[in-house]
LOMAR-695562 format. One record per residue (C-alpha): residue number from 1; x, y, z; residue in one letter. Coordinates in nm, 3 decimals, always signed. Layout:
+-----+---------+---------+---------+----+
:   i :       x :       y :       z : aa :
+-----+---------+---------+---------+----+
: NUM :       X :       Y :       Z :  A :
...
+-----+---------+---------+---------+----+
# end
This chain:
+-----+---------+---------+---------+----+
:   i :       x :       y :       z : aa :
+-----+---------+---------+---------+----+
:   1 :  -2.176 :  +5.606 :  +0.528 :  M :
:   2 :  -2.412 :  +5.478 :  +0.261 :  V :
:   3 :  -2.173 :  +5.571 :  -0.017 :  A :
:   4 :  -1.883 :  +5.402 :  +0.160 :  Q :
:   5 :  -2.085 :  +5.089 :  +0.228 :  A :
:   6 :  -2.165 :  +5.062 :  -0.142 :  A :
:   7 :  -1.801 :  +5.053 :  -0.252 :  R :
:   8 :  -1.709 :  +4.691 :  -0.157 :  P :
:   9 :  -1.988 :  +4.539 :  -0.368 :  P :
:  10 :  -1.880 :  +4.753 :  -0.660 :  R :
:  11 :  -1.519 :  +4.646 :  -0.624 :  R :
:  12 :  -1.630 :  +4.286 :  -0.601 :  T :
:  13 :  -1.846 :  +4.318 :  -0.909 :  E :
:  14 :  -1.557 :  +4.480 :  -1.100 :  L :
:  15 :  -1.324 :  +4.197 :  -1.000 :  R :
:  16 :  -1.584 :  +3.940 :  -1.104 :  A :
:  17 :  -1.641 :  +4.113 :  -1.437 :  E :
:  18 :  -1.264 :  +4.124 :  -1.505 :  R :
:  19 :  -1.229 :  +3.758 :  -1.416 :  R :
:  20 :  -1.517 :  +3.668 :  -1.647 :  R :
:  21 :  -1.364 :  +3.871 :  -1.928 :  A :
:  22 :  -1.031 :  +3.703 :  -1.874 :  L :
:  23 :  -1.188 :  +3.358 :  -1.867 :  E :
:  24 :  -1.375 :  +3.434 :  -2.195 :  H :
:  25 :  -1.054 :  +3.561 :  -2.355 :  A :
:  26 :  -0.839 :  +3.263 :  -2.245 :  L :
:  27 :  -1.086 :  +2.979 :  -2.260 :  L :
:  28 :  -1.321 :  +3.086 :  -2.540 :  A :
:  29 :  -1.142 :  +3.326 :  -2.779 :  L :
:  30 :  -0.791 :  +3.170 :  -2.756 :  V :
:  31 :  -0.910 :  +2.813 :  -2.819 :  P :
:  32 :  -1.109 :  +2.933 :  -3.126 :  L :
:  33 :  -0.811 :  +3.125 :  -3.262 :  L :
:  34 :  -0.569 :  +2.838 :  -3.202 :  V :
:  35 :  -0.799 :  +2.586 :  -3.361 :  T :
:  36 :  -0.852 :  +2.806 :  -3.665 :  A :
:  37 :  -0.478 :  +2.875 :  -3.694 :  Y :
:  38 :  -0.371 :  +2.508 :  -3.671 :  V :
:  39 :  -0.652 :  +2.400 :  -3.900 :  L :
:  40 :  -0.547 :  +2.657 :  -4.165 :  Y :
:  41 :  -0.178 :  +2.574 :  -4.122 :  G :
:  42 :  -0.220 :  +2.200 :  -4.155 :  T :
:  43 :  -0.424 :  +2.226 :  -4.476 :  Y :
:  44 :  -0.192 :  +2.491 :  -4.619 :  A :
:  45 :  +0.112 :  +2.274 :  -4.549 :  D :
:  46 :  -0.054 :  +1.953 :  -4.661 :  G :
:  47 :  -0.027 :  +1.802 :  -4.316 :  N :
:  48 :  -0.401 :  +1.764 :  -4.248 :  A :
:  49 :  -0.529 :  +1.421 :  -4.146 :  A :
:  50 :  -0.186 :  +1.271 :  -4.200 :  V :
:  51 :  -0.253 :  +0.952 :  -4.006 :  D :
:  52 :  -0.584 :  +0.903 :  -4.172 :  F :
:  53 :  -0.471 :  +0.972 :  -4.532 :  R :
:  54 :  -0.130 :  +0.810 :  -4.510 :  H :
:  55 :  -0.224 :  +0.503 :  -4.310 :  S :
:  56 :  -0.593 :  +0.437 :  -4.254 :  F :
:  57 :  -0.728 :  +0.538 :  -4.594 :  W :
:  58 :  -0.446 :  +0.352 :  -4.781 :  I :
:  59 :  -0.507 :  +0.037 :  -4.577 :  A :
:  60 :  -0.878 :  +0.068 :  -4.645 :  G :
:  61 :  -0.817 :  +0.117 :  -5.021 :  W :
:  62 :  -0.599 :  -0.194 :  -5.031 :  R :
:  63 :  -0.865 :  -0.393 :  -4.847 :  T :
:  64 :  -1.136 :  -0.270 :  -5.079 :  L :
:  65 :  -0.933 :  -0.382 :  -5.381 :  H :
:  66 :  -0.838 :  -0.721 :  -5.245 :  G :
:  67 :  -0.476 :  -0.624 :  -5.159 :  L :
:  68 :  -0.274 :  -0.675 :  -4.843 :  D :
:  69 :  -0.343 :  -0.390 :  -4.593 :  P :
:  70 :  -0.041 :  -0.499 :  -4.386 :  Y :
:  71 :  +0.228 :  -0.461 :  -4.649 :  R :
:  72 :  +0.442 :  -0.160 :  -4.549 :  W :
:  73 :  +0.810 :  -0.088 :  -4.606 :  T :
:  74 :  +1.063 :  -0.058 :  -4.328 :  R :
:  75 :  +1.093 :  +0.316 :  -4.390 :  A :
:  76 :  +0.716 :  +0.363 :  -4.372 :  Q :
:  77 :  +0.689 :  +0.176 :  -4.047 :  I :
:  78 :  +0.976 :  +0.368 :  -3.892 :  A :
:  79 :  +0.805 :  +0.694 :  -3.997 :  A :
:  80 :  +0.476 :  +0.586 :  -3.834 :  G :
:  81 :  +0.293 :  +0.531 :  -4.163 :  A :
:  82 :  +0.157 :  +0.177 :  -4.121 :  S :
:  83 :  -0.162 :  +0.001 :  -4.020 :  F :
:  84 :  -0.112 :  -0.221 :  -3.708 :  P :
:  85 :  -0.485 :  -0.273 :  -3.657 :  Y :
:  86 :  -0.682 :  -0.601 :  -3.691 :  P :
:  87 :  -0.929 :  -0.710 :  -3.956 :  A :
:  88 :  -1.237 :  -0.518 :  -3.820 :  P :
:  89 :  -1.048 :  -0.195 :  -3.856 :  A :
:  90 :  -0.931 :  -0.282 :  -4.207 :  A :
:  91 :  -1.289 :  -0.347 :  -4.313 :  L :
:  92 :  -1.411 :  -0.026 :  -4.147 :  L :
:  93 :  -1.163 :  +0.185 :  -4.339 :  F :
:  94 :  -1.244 :  -0.003 :  -4.662 :  A :
:  95 :  -1.579 :  +0.182 :  -4.644 :  A :
:  96 :  -1.397 :  +0.508 :  -4.610 :  W :
:  97 :  -1.189 :  +0.426 :  -4.912 :  A :
:  98 :  -1.506 :  +0.454 :  -5.127 :  L :
:  99 :  -1.451 :  +0.831 :  -5.090 :  L :
: 100 :  -1.161 :  +1.026 :  -5.234 :  P :
: 101 :  -0.871 :  +1.058 :  -4.992 :  S :
: 102 :  -0.900 :  +1.433 :  -4.952 :  L :
: 103 :  -1.276 :  +1.436 :  -4.894 :  L :
: 104 :  -1.253 :  +1.144 :  -4.653 :  A :
: 105 :  -0.972 :  +1.324 :  -4.467 :  G :
: 106 :  -1.184 :  +1.641 :  -4.430 :  V :
: 107 :  -1.477 :  +1.441 :  -4.290 :  I :
: 108 :  -1.245 :  +1.253 :  -4.054 :  A :
: 109 :  -1.092 :  +1.579 :  -3.930 :  T :
: 110 :  -1.437 :  +1.727 :  -3.865 :  V :
: 111 :  -1.541 :  +1.413 :  -3.685 :  G :
: 112 :  -1.228 :  +1.431 :  -3.460 :  C :
: 113 :  -1.289 :  +1.798 :  -3.390 :  L :
: 114 :  -1.643 :  +1.718 :  -3.272 :  V :
: 115 :  -1.541 :  +1.409 :  -3.078 :  A :
: 116 :  -1.355 :  +1.588 :  -2.796 :  A :
: 117 :  -1.632 :  +1.825 :  -2.685 :  P :
: 118 :  -1.886 :  +1.553 :  -2.748 :  L :
: 119 :  -1.706 :  +1.331 :  -2.497 :  A :
: 120 :  -1.740 :  +1.598 :  -2.229 :  L :
: 121 :  -2.104 :  +1.648 :  -2.316 :  R :
: 122 :  -2.173 :  +1.273 :  -2.293 :  L :
: 123 :  -2.050 :  +1.262 :  -1.932 :  V :
: 124 :  -2.256 :  +1.569 :  -1.839 :  G :
: 125 :  -1.997 :  +1.845 :  -1.824 :  V :
: 126 :  -2.172 :  +2.183 :  -1.792 :  R :
: 127 :  -1.878 :  +2.416 :  -1.713 :  D :
: 128 :  -1.802 :  +2.577 :  -2.053 :  W :
: 129 :  -1.446 :  +2.656 :  -1.943 :  R :
: 130 :  -1.362 :  +2.285 :  -1.953 :  L :
: 131 :  -1.445 :  +2.269 :  -2.321 :  Y :
: 132 :  -1.208 :  +2.560 :  -2.387 :  G :
: 133 :  -0.931 :  +2.409 :  -2.173 :  A :
: 134 :  -0.965 :  +2.073 :  -2.348 :  L :
: 135 :  -0.949 :  +2.241 :  -2.691 :  A :
: 136 :  -0.605 :  +2.382 :  -2.587 :  L :
: 137 :  -0.460 :  +2.045 :  -2.487 :  W :
: 138 :  -0.187 :  +1.967 :  -2.738 :  S :
: 139 :  -0.279 :  +1.593 :  -2.731 :  P :
: 140 :  -0.626 :  +1.695 :  -2.850 :  V :
: 141 :  -0.494 :  +1.924 :  -3.117 :  I :
: 142 :  -0.255 :  +1.660 :  -3.250 :  V :
: 143 :  -0.540 :  +1.412 :  -3.236 :  G :
: 144 :  -0.765 :  +1.602 :  -3.476 :  W :
: 145 :  -0.480 :  +1.739 :  -3.682 :  Q :
: 146 :  -0.370 :  +1.387 :  -3.764 :  T :
: 147 :  -0.724 :  +1.247 :  -3.765 :  A :
: 148 :  -0.631 :  +0.924 :  -3.586 :  N :
: 149 :  -0.846 :  +0.705 :  -3.372 :  L :
: 150 :  -0.775 :  +0.862 :  -3.030 :  T :
: 151 :  -1.051 :  +1.124 :  -3.019 :  L :
: 152 :  -1.324 :  +0.893 :  -3.160 :  P :
: 153 :  -1.214 :  +0.642 :  -2.898 :  I :
: 154 :  -1.241 :  +0.919 :  -2.636 :  L :
: 155 :  -1.604 :  +0.971 :  -2.737 :  A :
: 156 :  -1.658 :  +0.598 :  -2.728 :  G :
: 157 :  -1.519 :  +0.575 :  -2.374 :  V :
: 158 :  -1.746 :  +0.860 :  -2.265 :  A :
: 159 :  -2.045 :  +0.677 :  -2.420 :  L :
: 160 :  -1.945 :  +0.360 :  -2.236 :  L :
: 161 :  -1.961 :  +0.542 :  -1.905 :  W :
: 162 :  -2.294 :  +0.701 :  -1.996 :  R :
: 163 :  -2.445 :  +0.366 :  -2.102 :  W :
: 164 :  -2.280 :  +0.152 :  -1.838 :  R :
: 165 :  -2.618 :  +0.053 :  -1.695 :  E :
: 166 :  -2.727 :  -0.093 :  -2.031 :  R :
: 167 :  -2.565 :  -0.439 :  -2.076 :  P :
: 168 :  -2.618 :  -0.470 :  -2.449 :  W :
: 169 :  -2.507 :  -0.114 :  -2.526 :  A :
: 170 :  -2.197 :  -0.143 :  -2.304 :  A :
: 171 :  -2.110 :  -0.481 :  -2.452 :  A :
: 172 :  -2.141 :  -0.355 :  -2.811 :  L :
: 173 :  -1.920 :  -0.054 :  -2.728 :  L :
: 174 :  -1.650 :  -0.255 :  -2.557 :  V :
: 175 :  -1.654 :  -0.528 :  -2.829 :  A :
: 176 :  -1.629 :  -0.263 :  -3.099 :  G :
: 177 :  -1.355 :  -0.063 :  -2.932 :  L :
: 178 :  -1.137 :  -0.369 :  -2.848 :  V :
: 179 :  -1.194 :  -0.505 :  -3.199 :  S :
: 180 :  -1.057 :  -0.181 :  -3.349 :  L :
: 181 :  -0.769 :  -0.147 :  -3.101 :  K :
: 182 :  -0.688 :  -0.449 :  -2.882 :  P :
: 183 :  -0.505 :  -0.248 :  -2.619 :  I :
: 184 :  -0.844 :  -0.120 :  -2.509 :  L :
: 185 :  -0.911 :  -0.460 :  -2.354 :  A :
: 186 :  -0.886 :  -0.311 :  -2.000 :  P :
: 187 :  -1.231 :  -0.160 :  -2.068 :  L :
: 188 :  -1.365 :  -0.516 :  -2.065 :  W :
: 189 :  -1.177 :  -0.574 :  -1.737 :  L :
: 190 :  -1.363 :  -0.270 :  -1.596 :  W :
: 191 :  -1.694 :  -0.437 :  -1.672 :  L :
: 192 :  -1.578 :  -0.734 :  -1.464 :  V :
: 193 :  -1.448 :  -0.519 :  -1.176 :  L :
: 194 :  -1.771 :  -0.318 :  -1.178 :  A :
: 195 :  -1.962 :  -0.650 :  -1.148 :  R :
: 196 :  -2.135 :  -0.599 :  -1.476 :  R :
: 197 :  -2.095 :  -0.964 :  -1.564 :  H :
: 198 :  -2.377 :  -0.978 :  -1.814 :  R :
: 199 :  -2.224 :  -0.692 :  -2.019 :  G :
: 200 :  -1.877 :  -0.855 :  -1.984 :  A :
: 201 :  -2.009 :  -1.187 :  -2.115 :  G :
: 202 :  -2.196 :  -1.025 :  -2.401 :  L :
: 203 :  -1.887 :  -0.823 :  -2.497 :  A :
: 204 :  -1.679 :  -1.141 :  -2.527 :  V :
: 205 :  -1.948 :  -1.315 :  -2.734 :  T :
: 206 :  -1.995 :  -1.018 :  -2.968 :  I :
: 207 :  -1.620 :  -0.958 :  -2.991 :  G :
: 208 :  -1.540 :  -1.318 :  -3.087 :  V :
: 209 :  -1.819 :  -1.316 :  -3.348 :  A :
: 210 :  -1.716 :  -0.982 :  -3.498 :  V :
: 211 :  -1.350 :  -1.073 :  -3.522 :  N :
: 212 :  -1.421 :  -1.425 :  -3.661 :  A :
: 213 :  -1.640 :  -1.276 :  -3.933 :  L :
: 214 :  -1.392 :  -0.995 :  -4.007 :  A :
: 215 :  -1.092 :  -1.229 :  -4.045 :  W :
: 216 :  -1.300 :  -1.462 :  -4.259 :  T :
: 217 :  -1.385 :  -1.178 :  -4.497 :  V :
: 218 :  -1.029 :  -1.040 :  -4.501 :  L :
: 219 :  -0.871 :  -1.385 :  -4.515 :  G :
: 220 :  -0.730 :  -1.585 :  -4.226 :  W :
: 221 :  -0.388 :  -1.580 :  -4.393 :  H :
: 222 :  -0.374 :  -1.207 :  -4.316 :  E :
: 223 :  -0.368 :  -1.278 :  -3.944 :  L :
: 224 :  -0.001 :  -1.372 :  -3.964 :  G :
: 225 :  +0.073 :  -1.064 :  -4.178 :  A :
: 226 :  -0.094 :  -0.842 :  -3.916 :  W :
: 227 :  +0.100 :  -0.990 :  -3.630 :  W :
: 228 :  +0.424 :  -0.969 :  -3.823 :  N :
: 229 :  +0.358 :  -0.598 :  -3.885 :  L :
: 230 :  +0.290 :  -0.540 :  -3.521 :  V :
: 231 :  +0.618 :  -0.714 :  -3.428 :  S :
: 232 :  +0.816 :  -0.523 :  -3.688 :  R :
: 233 :  +0.669 :  -0.191 :  -3.574 :  Q :
: 234 :  +0.769 :  -0.267 :  -3.218 :  G :
: 235 :  +1.124 :  -0.325 :  -3.316 :  G :
: 236 :  +1.155 :  -0.023 :  -3.542 :  L :
: 237 :  +0.977 :  +0.229 :  -3.315 :  R :
: 238 :  +1.101 :  +0.138 :  -2.971 :  D :
: 239 :  +1.279 :  +0.471 :  -2.930 :  A :
: 240 :  +0.998 :  +0.685 :  -3.071 :  T :
: 241 :  +0.694 :  +0.827 :  -2.905 :  G :
: 242 :  +0.628 :  +0.851 :  -2.529 :  Y :
: 243 :  +0.608 :  +0.495 :  -2.402 :  S :
: 244 :  +0.806 :  +0.366 :  -2.108 :  L :
: 245 :  +1.004 :  +0.156 :  -2.357 :  I :
: 246 :  +1.090 :  +0.472 :  -2.548 :  A :
: 247 :  +1.197 :  +0.644 :  -2.225 :  L :
: 248 :  +1.427 :  +0.361 :  -2.118 :  T :
: 249 :  +1.566 :  +0.342 :  -2.473 :  A :
: 250 :  +1.654 :  +0.712 :  -2.449 :  H :
: 251 :  +1.819 :  +0.653 :  -2.116 :  L :
: 252 :  +2.020 :  +0.364 :  -2.261 :  G :
: 253 :  +1.852 :  +0.108 :  -2.033 :  L :
: 254 :  +1.710 :  -0.119 :  -2.306 :  G :
: 255 :  +1.369 :  -0.260 :  -2.394 :  R :
: 256 :  +1.364 :  -0.513 :  -2.110 :  T :
: 257 :  +1.369 :  -0.242 :  -1.844 :  V :
: 258 :  +1.087 :  -0.066 :  -2.016 :  G :
: 259 :  +0.884 :  -0.386 :  -2.023 :  E :
: 260 :  +0.954 :  -0.440 :  -1.655 :  V :
: 261 :  +0.825 :  -0.090 :  -1.581 :  L :
: 262 :  +0.513 :  -0.154 :  -1.785 :  I :
: 263 :  +0.445 :  -0.476 :  -1.591 :  V :
: 264 :  +0.506 :  -0.292 :  -1.264 :  G :
: 265 :  +0.272 :  -0.010 :  -1.368 :  G :
: 266 :  +0.001 :  -0.260 :  -1.469 :  V :
: 267 :  +0.041 :  -0.440 :  -1.135 :  G :
: 268 :  +0.012 :  -0.114 :  -0.942 :  L :
: 269 :  -0.296 :  -0.002 :  -1.129 :  L :
: 270 :  -0.471 :  -0.339 :  -1.093 :  V :
: 271 :  -0.396 :  -0.327 :  -0.719 :  T :
: 272 :  -0.544 :  +0.022 :  -0.694 :  V :
: 273 :  -0.858 :  -0.099 :  -0.874 :  A :
: 274 :  -0.890 :  -0.407 :  -0.653 :  A :
: 275 :  -0.858 :  -0.200 :  -0.331 :  L :
: 276 :  -1.093 :  +0.073 :  -0.443 :  A :
: 277 :  -1.382 :  +0.121 :  -0.202 :  R :
: 278 :  -1.648 :  +0.373 :  -0.124 :  G :
: 279 :  -1.896 :  +0.574 :  -0.334 :  P :
: 280 :  -1.635 :  +0.665 :  -0.596 :  G :
: 281 :  -1.521 :  +0.305 :  -0.658 :  R :
: 282 :  -1.681 :  +0.270 :  -1.000 :  E :
: 283 :  -1.528 :  +0.594 :  -1.129 :  A :
: 284 :  -1.185 :  +0.499 :  -0.989 :  R :
: 285 :  -1.186 :  +0.157 :  -1.146 :  T :
: 286 :  -1.300 :  +0.316 :  -1.474 :  F :
: 287 :  -1.001 :  +0.554 :  -1.448 :  T :
: 288 :  -0.770 :  +0.265 :  -1.386 :  V :
: 289 :  -0.906 :  +0.091 :  -1.697 :  A :
: 290 :  -0.840 :  +0.397 :  -1.910 :  V :
: 291 :  -0.491 :  +0.431 :  -1.760 :  L :
: 292 :  -0.416 :  +0.067 :  -1.836 :  L :
: 293 :  -0.502 :  +0.116 :  -2.203 :  T :
: 294 :  -0.230 :  +0.381 :  -2.211 :  I :
: 295 :  +0.034 :  +0.218 :  -1.990 :  V :
: 296 :  +0.026 :  -0.124 :  -2.157 :  V :
: 297 :  +0.095 :  +0.017 :  -2.504 :  S :
: 298 :  +0.449 :  -0.045 :  -2.621 :  P :
: 299 :  +0.416 :  +0.261 :  -2.855 :  Q :
: 300 :  +0.252 :  +0.569 :  -2.714 :  I :
: 301 :  +0.196 :  +0.897 :  -2.904 :  D :
: 302 :  +0.146 :  +1.241 :  -2.763 :  L :
: 303 :  -0.229 :  +1.231 :  -2.834 :  H :
: 304 :  -0.288 :  +0.926 :  -2.608 :  Y :
: 305 :  -0.310 :  +1.151 :  -2.309 :  L :
: 306 :  -0.638 :  +1.295 :  -2.445 :  A :
: 307 :  -0.807 :  +0.979 :  -2.321 :  L :
: 308 :  -0.771 :  +1.109 :  -1.967 :  M :
: 309 :  -1.031 :  +1.381 :  -2.031 :  A :
: 310 :  -1.324 :  +1.153 :  -1.951 :  V :
: 311 :  -1.194 :  +1.023 :  -1.611 :  P :
: 312 :  -1.092 :  +1.379 :  -1.524 :  L :
: 313 :  -1.441 :  +1.507 :  -1.603 :  A :
: 314 :  -1.589 :  +1.245 :  -1.368 :  L :
: 315 :  -1.401 :  +1.385 :  -1.066 :  T :
: 316 :  -1.330 :  +1.741 :  -1.173 :  E :
: 317 :  -1.651 :  +1.885 :  -1.318 :  P :
: 318 :  -1.527 :  +2.241 :  -1.276 :  R :
: 319 :  -1.211 :  +2.417 :  -1.386 :  L :
: 320 :  -0.906 :  +2.341 :  -1.171 :  G :
: 321 :  -0.531 :  +2.302 :  -1.205 :  W :
: 322 :  -0.569 :  +1.947 :  -1.338 :  A :
: 323 :  -0.744 :  +2.076 :  -1.655 :  W :
: 324 :  -0.457 :  +2.322 :  -1.714 :  L :
: 325 :  -0.167 :  +2.080 :  -1.635 :  A :
: 326 :  -0.171 :  +1.925 :  -1.991 :  P :
: 327 :  -0.096 :  +2.272 :  -2.134 :  L :
: 328 :  +0.266 :  +2.195 :  -2.036 :  A :
: 329 :  +0.271 :  +1.942 :  -2.320 :  L :
: 330 :  +0.288 :  +2.230 :  -2.570 :  W :
: 331 :  +0.662 :  +2.182 :  -2.501 :  L :
: 332 :  +0.641 :  +1.832 :  -2.651 :  C :
: 333 :  +0.639 :  +1.753 :  -3.023 :  P :
: 334 :  +0.412 :  +1.505 :  -3.196 :  A :
: 335 :  +0.716 :  +1.308 :  -3.310 :  T :
: 336 :  +1.086 :  +1.280 :  -3.223 :  A :
: 337 :  +1.053 :  +1.366 :  -2.856 :  A :
: 338 :  +1.367 :  +1.422 :  -2.647 :  A :
: 339 :  +1.423 :  +1.238 :  -2.318 :  T :
: 340 :  +1.306 :  +1.530 :  -2.100 :  W :
: 341 :  +0.990 :  +1.565 :  -2.310 :  Q :
: 342 :  +0.898 :  +1.198 :  -2.268 :  I :
: 343 :  +0.963 :  +1.244 :  -1.893 :  A :
: 344 :  +0.737 :  +1.555 :  -1.891 :  L :
: 345 :  +0.459 :  +1.359 :  -2.065 :  W :
: 346 :  +0.471 :  +1.096 :  -1.787 :  W :
: 347 :  +0.481 :  +1.363 :  -1.513 :  V :
: 348 :  +0.161 :  +1.518 :  -1.654 :  V :
: 349 :  -0.009 :  +1.178 :  -1.688 :  L :
: 350 :  +0.092 :  +1.083 :  -1.335 :  T :
: 351 :  -0.031 :  +1.414 :  -1.196 :  A :
: 352 :  -0.371 :  +1.370 :  -1.365 :  L :
: 353 :  -0.396 :  +1.007 :  -1.247 :  A :
: 354 :  -0.302 :  +1.106 :  -0.891 :  G :
: 355 :  -0.558 :  +1.383 :  -0.881 :  R :
: 356 :  -0.838 :  +1.164 :  -1.017 :  I :
: 357 :  -0.766 :  +0.857 :  -0.802 :  L :
: 358 :  -0.723 :  +1.055 :  -0.475 :  T :
: 359 :  -1.009 :  +1.297 :  -0.515 :  S :
: 360 :  -1.314 :  +1.274 :  -0.287 :  D :
: 361 :  -1.631 :  +1.234 :  -0.494 :  P :
: 362 :  -1.830 :  +1.394 :  -0.218 :  G :
: 363 :  -1.623 :  +1.712 :  -0.217 :  S :
: 364 :  -1.562 :  +1.751 :  -0.588 :  T :
: 365 :  -1.919 :  +1.678 :  -0.700 :  G :
: 366 :  -1.767 :  +1.384 :  -0.884 :  G :
: 367 :  -1.921 :  +1.095 :  -1.062 :  A :
: 368 :  -2.280 :  +1.040 :  -0.976 :  R :
: 369 :  -2.428 :  +0.699 :  -0.999 :  T :
: 370 :  -2.750 :  +0.678 :  -1.179 :  G :
: 371 :  -2.896 :  +0.576 :  -1.507 :  R :
: 372 :  -2.852 :  +0.732 :  -1.845 :  V :
: 373 :  -3.151 :  +0.965 :  -1.825 :  R :
: 374 :  -3.017 :  +1.115 :  -1.509 :  G :
: 375 :  -2.678 :  +1.198 :  -1.673 :  V :
: 376 :  -2.450 :  +0.910 :  -1.605 :  A :
: 377 :  -2.142 :  +1.122 :  -1.538 :  G :
: 378 :  -2.098 :  +1.445 :  -1.351 :  V :
: 379 :  -2.278 :  +1.767 :  -1.400 :  G :
: 380 :  -1.977 :  +1.775 :  -1.594 :  A :
: 381 :  -0.110 :  +2.073 :  -3.037 :  G :
: 382 :  +0.070 :  +2.210 :  -2.877 :  G :
: 383 :  +0.305 :  +2.041 :  -3.108 :  A :
: 384 :  +0.335 :  +2.207 :  -3.445 :  P :
: 385 :  +0.173 :  +2.020 :  -3.732 :  P :
: 386 :  +0.403 :  +1.727 :  -3.796 :  G :
: 387 :  +0.429 :  +1.396 :  -3.969 :  G :
: 388 :  +0.236 :  +1.077 :  -3.905 :  P :
: 389 :  +0.208 :  +0.981 :  -3.542 :  G :
: 390 :  -0.016 :  +0.673 :  -3.539 :  S :
: 391 :  +0.097 :  +0.405 :  -3.298 :  G :
: 392 :  -0.024 :  +0.075 :  -3.170 :  W :
+-----+---------+---------+---------+----+
# end
């Protein structure tokens, strides 16, 4: 009887050991191998840091030498090699242009590689499996392979959540992020919805000062050149990427229908934020703000979905299906997506948004309120290397 009674625990232990071994293989070993393989392949093929070297560094070099950072040919814009970012970004990359392009690209790639796990760490993620799952998201892989701004912005968004109780720190972060990429303005709206009015006011003041100084240094005449580039890029890249405008273009419905869908999506998300109640309200409105930065963009690239990692970590601190859903985007390329691939991207985004906005913070162990020292969050490419993928 004793021997028989001892068998169930042994079977249970064996199953647990096998599960742990499988988890370590799939969420530790595989991410390391995939990262090493893509990293080697991109440098071997000369595709490493393509957005950084072909767009950001060039614009910075032009700025550093007193040239126009917004002068790009029609072919370059259509291929995604342009610089539709305002003066603060141009001055930032001018500093990078002090380094050789290759060295700067290597540093930028390393920074992007570190940014994704750092974002999870900043919001208090302790489940190691989430780091492995995130490393396998194709939007994350494309983000560091091209060395664009998405993953550094992801880390900035995580830091904003962590420092949300500090008005000056939150204001500096929001002002800096919006100054680099204006479509991140919904982060300022979140400060307002979260009743952090001092931080919102400081963000406006700092943002206006930073942009006024930057455009003065760059030259106010460049403001028109920047806006012209943004307008030209919109016309030339309507059918590229993963935006709603690209989807309607593929379906033959035209840009107007895409714009109507964007307005409708924005209205729906703002309504969700306004009606949010209960202990998870702050996390839900934060999620809506991140979603708005994606939805409002007229040009969306595959890597934009990586921004959902922080809201997901706030409500899903342990491994679940939502962390594995973005693996479906391995079917989607960094550029030249087909109609069904754009639709799949939106299905995955909608699934993540639905899971986050409908989860119960009490049952998931979701976002905890509290100040920075108590961990402000929770206790928690797929596409082959391709050409430039930077978008607005």
